[in-house]
N, C-alpha and C positions, 0 to 999 in steps of 0.2 A: 713693402720690402726696404727695411731700413737701410741708409746708405753704407753705414757699417757692413751689415748682413752682404748687402752685392761685393764690395772689396771684400770679404773674408773669402766667398764664393770664387770671386777671380782670378784670385792670386795662386790656388793650384792649378787652373783652368791654364793661366798662362803659362805658366812655369810648364806642365806639359807640353804646351803645344811647341816652346821653347828648344824642350829635349827635344822632343822629334827632330826640327831642324838642326839640333846636331848631328844626328845621327849620320851615317855615311850608307848613301842611295845603293838598296839592292841591289841583285843583278837579277836581271829578267830568270822564269825560269827555265833550266834547262830544255831542250824540246826530247820530246820522247824517242829512245832510235825506232826505224823503220823497223816497222815488221815485215815479218815475210810473206812472201805473196800463198795465200794458200790455194793450193790446185784446186776445179773445179769441180764439186763431186757431181754434176754431170755433164761433161764434154761432150755428148752424145749427139746432147738435142740439141745441135749448132753446128753440126755434118750435115754435109749432104748424102741423099741416097749412094752413090758412087763410092767417097770416100766409107762409109760405114760398109760396104760390101769389101773395100780394098781389107779393110781391118779383121770383120770376120773370117775374108777366106784368104788371109796369107799361112794357113794353117787349115787345111778341111779336107776334106774324105770325098776319094773318088772312086772306082770300079772298088765295087762290091765283090770280094774271096771266097767266095763258097764254093768248095768244091762238089761236084754229082754225088763223091763220096769219099772214105777216109783209108788207108793204109789197109788193105787185110778185106777190104767190105764194110769195114767198120761204121756202126749208125753214129758217133760222137767224138772228137777228140777234146782228150781230157789234158791243161796240161797246169801243172803247179810250179809255182817260184814261187821263191823268198828271197824277200830283201834285207841285205846280207849285213844293214845298218848299223847294229850294235849302240854306240854312243856317238855316233860322227854326226846327227842332226843340231847334236848342243854344243858339241866342240867348235863347231861351223862357226857359230854364234858366240861365238868365249866363253859358254855358260859351265862354270867349272863347279857345280852343285856335283860334289859327290855323293848323294842317293842317287840322281840321274843317272852321270854318267857309272855305277856301278849296275843299272837295271840294263843297259845299254851293253856292259862286258858280258851280264850272264848271257848274251845269246850265242857267243864264242867258248863261254867257259863249258856252259851246259846246253844252250838250247839246242845250237845244229847240232852236236853228236847226237842228241835223241832222236831230233828229226832223221838223220842221214841212217840210226840203227831202225826206226820205224819206218822207212824208205826202203832201205834192204830187205825188213821182213818182209814187206807187200810186194818187195819187185818191181817198182813204178820208179819213174826215173825221175827227173824233177831241174830247172833252171833257179841257178842263186846268180843275182844280179848285187854286184858287192864294190861298193866306193873304196877307190882306191887306196887311201888314208885307213879304213876299216882293214885291207887284208895286209898292210904291211904292220899294223898294231898286232894283229894273231895272226904272223903267217902261215902256221900250223893248219889253218880252216883250209887255205885250199890246198892243204894236198890230204886234209880229208875228204873235201870232193870228191877230190879227182881217183883217192883211194877205191872209190867203190865200184863194183865190176858194173855198175848201170850205166855209165858212160853220160854222170850228169853234168850239164851245161853250164859256164859262170861267161855271165856276160859286162857287160858297163852301167855303170849307176855314178856315175859323178867322180870327183873327186874326194871330199869330206862332205859329201850331201848336201853340198850349196845350190842356193834358191837361186836358180839363174835368174828370174824377173828382178829378182832386189840385189841380185849383181848386177845387170841391165850394164855389161860392157864389152864388146863384141873379141875385143882381143883378151881380157882375161877368159871369159868365156872358152876361146880358143887355144889360148896355152893350158887350161886347167882339163878339157878333152885330152888333149896329147898328152900330157901327164901319164891321166888317166890307163889312157890309151896303152903306150908306152911301160907302163908296171906294171898294168893285167898278164901282159903279153911277155915280161919278163919273168911273173911269177908261174904264170899258167904254161909256157911253153909253144903257145901257139895265140893267135890274136885272136881275138872276141868278133864273134859277128852278131852277138844284139846290144841293142843299146836301150834305158829304159831313162828317162830322168830323175835326176833327184826331186822329191817329193811331186815326182811326174808331172812336172812344169816345165813349160818350155818357157826359154824366152824368145823374144824376135828373131832371134838370131840362130836359134839351138838348128832348127830343120835343115839350114841349108852347109850349119858344119854337120852332121851328121850325116847328109846325104853326100858331102865331098868326102869324107872318111870312110866310106867304100859299105856302111853296115848293110844287111842284109833288112834288120827288119827294127823298128821301135815297139816299145810297147808300153807305151806311155797318155793315152789319149783313149778317145772313148764316145767317138760317135755313131758305135756299132756293135751289135751283138758278134755280127762275124767279122775275120778279118776283110780289111781293106787296103787300097794304092791309100798311098799319102800324097794330097796336091798341095805343094806353092808356089802362092803366087794363079792358084788356078789350072798351074799345068801339073801333068803327069811329072812322080819322080822316080818310080822303078821299087822304092820303098815302101816294105809289109807292113802294118797296121795290125798289131796284134791288141785289140782294144783290154782296158781294162775298165775296171769298174767300183768304186766304192762302198757297193753292198756283197763285194767281195772280195773283202778285204781285213784281214781282223784289224785291224788298226784304230776304226772308228765303232770297234764294238770292246776289245779292250786295253787300248792304248790311249795318248792323247788327253782330251779330256772328262776320258771315260776313268784314267786311270787304275783299273781292277775293278771298278765297281758292276761290272755285267757278270754275277757272279752264273744265269741261268744258260749255262752254253747251252741247253736244249734250245733258245731262240734262236742261236745262232746255227748251231746245227739244221734246224730248219730252212733256212732263209738261205743257207751253202747245196742242201738236197734240194728244192727246191729250183732254183735253178737249175741247177743239175739235170732235171727232171723232164724241166721244156724243153733247155739245150739237147738231151737226148733225143724228145719227140719233134723234136723241129731238123734234129740231121746236123745239128749246127756244133762250135765251140764254147768251151768251156776251158774258164781260167781264173785260176783262183792267186791270189797274192796274200803272203804273211810271210813275217819276221819271224826268226829265231828269237828275239828278245821278246816277244808277244806270246806269239804260240808255239814255243818252243818250253813253254811249261808243262810239266809233267800232266795235268786235267789236258789242258786241249790238246795237247798232242796226242791222247786217248780216243779225242772228238773225231782229230784230224785221221784216226787210224780209221776209227767206225768209219766215218765217212767214205775211205777211200776203199774199205770191206764190201758197205755198199754199193759204190759206182764197178770194183770190180765183179758185186753180184747179176750185173746185168749184161746180157751178148751182146756184141758190136760196140763195144768201149778199146777205145787206143790213147794210150797213158803215152807223153810224148815229151820232148823238151820244148820250150820256144823255137829253137832253128828246127828242129823237125820237122813242127806245123810251118816255120816261113817256109821251108824247104819245099814243102807240098803247095803250098797253097801259089806261091809265085811262079810255076807250072800256070798258072788261066793269066799271068799278063801278057804271055807269049802270043 
């Protein structure tokens, strides 16, 4: 390489290096913000067996409350219940999708009246668990339920269908329970005796609070087919549990993710009837949970009426409210 060529190449390099030295020094890169600690997905694997027992049996099943017979010598007790949520589940989360809200309102406008007419035709009582906000938004519902000569029952179902484990606040949960009791007592003219947790979900505070509130029974848990006494930290509470079950609930079939996509009413009817048939054979308890904004549609009330007629066709079937059933089995605790 000739000296002239070397000089030609070296000049731009020198200028470039000089320019670099004249630039302001760059700041060190900013450190990334600390990331939130992710919850342990498997906390149970590090607990002792005693700690696991403490968690498992904070709320548990005690004595089975299966009577030798039902009133009038009946072979089976049947309790029909309706959770009158309407739009409160959406409102509790701030969901203002009016397609969803209008679906909920259907429960008050058409669903509940249609169900009440069917129950009057069949002369069958039922229990209605109502979020207090749902009752306040459509106060005519309480009057319609109480207008029946069948003496339907109304029970507590939260303030605005709040999810109690998500709330996870003892003071707030107590405040909402107090509000719910005060509201429904005022609207009903008497204090409710039954409790059903919104979405059937207890927090770690729920059982102690409803026990202290003096409820006769709860109907949120699933540890048996028969009624039982609930235990709190493995101690008797005197509180009767009337257990529910997802397969005897209309929502998995017609609501939620199904979004009305279960067209075969016969398939749901078969589950309901088969569960009743076995309860009848076992001289047990049959509790069915429905929602006016779900089951209150025409075809579904027709299906329910067909089921009620089928059950009435069997000898020895006692149709009762949840309160009546709880009063009957409560005697077994003495």
